[in-house]
N, C-alpha and C positions, 0 to 999 in steps of 0.2 A: 775963786773957782767953785765950780758946783759939781757935786757927783751925783749923776741920776742911777739910781737902781732900778732895773727892771725884772719885772718876772714873767715866767712862761704863763701864757694867759690860761692854760689848762690848770695849771697849778693855782693861779689866782681864782680861777672858778670855784675849785674844789674848796679852797680855804675860804671863800666868802659864803660858799653853801653852807661850811659847818659852823660859820661864824653868825650867819641868819638863824640858825637853829637853835640859839640860845633864849632864853626865857628874856622878855621885854622887847625883843624885835620880830617884826613880822616873819611867820616861817612859811615855808611851802610844802605842801603836800607830797611831792615827789621831786628827783633830782629833775626830771624832764620837765615839770613846771619851772623849776628854778632856772634851770639850763635856758629855757626860752627867753625867760627874764632877762638873765645876764648878757645873752648874745644881742637883745634888743637895747641894751642900755639903760633899762629901765630899774636898776638895782640903785640903793640909795647913794651911793657914791657916782653915778653916773657910767656911761660907757668907758670902760678899760682900754677900748680900742681908741677912742677919740683922745684919751689921755696920752696914749702911745705916740698916736700922730702928732699931737701938739708937741711932744718932746723931740720928735724925729725932725721937725724943722730946724733945731738947734745942733743936730748931730755932727756938723762939721765945725762949730764955733769953738775957737780955743780956748775957751774957759770953761767949757762944759765938756764933762766926760761921760758917756753913757756905758754902763757895764749891765751885765745880766747877772743874776742871783747864781746861777750854775758858773760862771766865769769867777765870780767871787769866791766861791768854794774851792774852787782850783788853787 
């Protein structure tokens, strides 16, 4: 069985932004510059939305449970 933990895209974007601004990684001059890059999927790990779409194909599969971070906290 597989548990797929997904996160709110807004929270993911903010997390990635702060992660990118660590030493040794390419950084962005502003949030706006980063956000445009995030939305276009040109960040290191690719498009977060493409990732969600791929998992969405299995949402009704009996061996896969998709849960959001917020649901997990509850």
